[in-house]
C-alpha positions in Angstrom: 30.4 121.5 171.3 29.3 118.3 173.0 32.7 117.8 174.4 32.4 121.0 176.5 30.1 119.1 178.9 33.1 116.9 179.7 35.2 119.8 181.0 34.8 120.0 184.8 36.8 121.6 187.5 37.7 125.0 188.8 37.7 128.5 187.5 40.7 128.0 185.2 38.9 125.1 183.4 35.8 127.3 183.0 37.9 129.9 181.2 39.4 127.3 178.9 35.9 125.9 178.3 34.5 129.3 177.4 37.4 130.1 175.1 37.1 126.8 173.3 33.4 127.4 172.8 34.0 130.9 171.4 36.7 129.8 169.0 34.7 126.7 167.8 31.5 128.7 167.1 33.3 131.7 165.7 34.7 129.8 162.7 31.2 129.0 161.3 29.7 132.3 162.4 32.2 134.4 160.6 32.1 132.2 157.5 28.3 132.5 157.4 28.6 136.2 157.7 31.0 136.3 154.8 28.3 134.7 152.6 26.4 138.0 152.6 29.2 140.1 151.3 30.2 141.1 147.8 32.9 139.2 145.9 35.4 141.9 146.8 34.5 141.8 150.5 34.4 138.0 150.7 38.2 137.3 151.1 38.8 139.7 153.9 35.8 138.5 155.8 36.7 134.9 155.2 40.2 135.4 156.6 38.5 135.8 160.0 37.3 132.2 159.8 40.7 131.0 158.9 42.2 132.9 161.8 39.6 131.5 164.1 40.4 127.9 163.0 44.1 128.6 164.0 42.9 130.0 167.3 40.8 126.9 167.9 43.7 124.7 167.2 45.7 126.6 169.9 42.9 126.1 172.3 42.8 122.3 171.6 46.6 122.1 172.1 46.2 123.9 175.4 43.6 121.4 176.5 45.9 118.6 175.4 48.9 120.1 177.3 46.9 120.6 180.5 45.4 117.1 180.2 41.9 118.4 180.6 40.3 115.9 178.2 41.2 112.5 176.8 44.1 112.7 174.4 42.4 110.7 171.7 39.3 112.9 171.7 41.3 116.1 171.5 43.5 114.7 168.7 40.3 113.7 166.8 38.9 117.3 167.2 42.3 118.7 166.1 42.1 116.6 162.9 38.6 117.8 162.2 39.6 121.4 162.8 42.6 120.9 160.4 40.2 119.7 157.7 38.0 122.7 158.2 41.1 125.0 158.1 42.3 123.4 154.8 38.8 123.8 153.3 38.6 127.4 154.3 42.1 128.1 153.0 41.2 126.6 149.6 38.0 128.6 149.4 39.9 131.7 150.3 42.6 131.1 147.8 40.1 130.5 145.0 37.9 133.5 145.8 40.9 135.8 146.4 42.2 135.1 142.9 38.8 136.1 141.5 38.7 139.2 143.6 42.3 140.1 142.7 43.3 140.1 146.4 46.5 138.7 147.9 46.0 135.6 150.0 47.5 135.7 153.5 46.1 134.7 156.8 
């Protein structure tokens, strides 16, 4: 979230900044919400976080392509996002097998 303060410019950059903030916060928000569900409800709710991580990666790639931020900073954020994505996928696979659900994003 700190990096958002480094995005300056016109209306288009404000849109990208807003979308990046929404996708970044949505990952954790949706996962937190999934914590209050039943074992059966957990996998479908958790899939939302996985999808948000994918969306966040898209936003980061857009920022990289438009050269809005320093390439090294964006690549570091992308690696962090990838770690979160992999953790969420592992959690989802494990819990889906307990709930008898099929895993797919």
